[in-house]
N, C-alpha and C positions, 0 to 999 in steps of 0.2 A: 246396091251397096258395093263399095270397094272391098277387096280382100282384107285390108288392114282395119277397116271399120267393123267388118264382121268379126275378125279375130279379137279386137279389143272388146267388143260387145259380149262375145262368148266368154272371154276371160273375166270380165266384170260380173257376169251372171254366175259363174263358178265361184268367184270370191264371195258373192252375196250369200250363197248357201253355206259356205265355210264360216262366214262371219256370224251366222246364226247358230251353227252347230258346234263350233270349236272355240277354244279359248286362246288361240294363237293371235299374235299381234297383227295389226293391219300391215305393217311393213313386212313381216314374215310371209303373210299370205300373198302380198304383191310380188315379192321376190320369187317365191316358189311358183307363181303363175307365169313367170317370164318377164315381168317388168323390171327394168334395170334402173329406173329413175322413179323415186317416190313422187316428186312433183307432177311428173307426167301421168302416173297412175291416178293421183288425186283428181287431176283435170278430166281424165277419161271417165272415172267413176262418177263424178258430178255431172258430166255431159250426158251419160246414159241413165243415171238414177235420179238426178236432181238434188241430191244431198251428198254430204261427205260420208266416207265409209264409217266413221265413228258415230255419226248421227243415225245412219242406217242400222248399225249394230244395236245402239241404244233403243231405238224405236221397236225393232223386231224382237229383241231379247226380252223386253218387258211384256210382250204379247204372248210369249211362250208359256 
């Protein structure tokens, strides 16, 4: 893996935990994690998780 692939995967995993545990908006979590562009963040999230951040939150918050 390249450094940037690893970094983006790590950021996405951190955001996943925060999506489940907090009520912060997706954009707030993305910007706080170092993403400067929401479209880029959404592409990276979907690349690693296969779903959008909102779908991820909806799926896992109902399981809690």
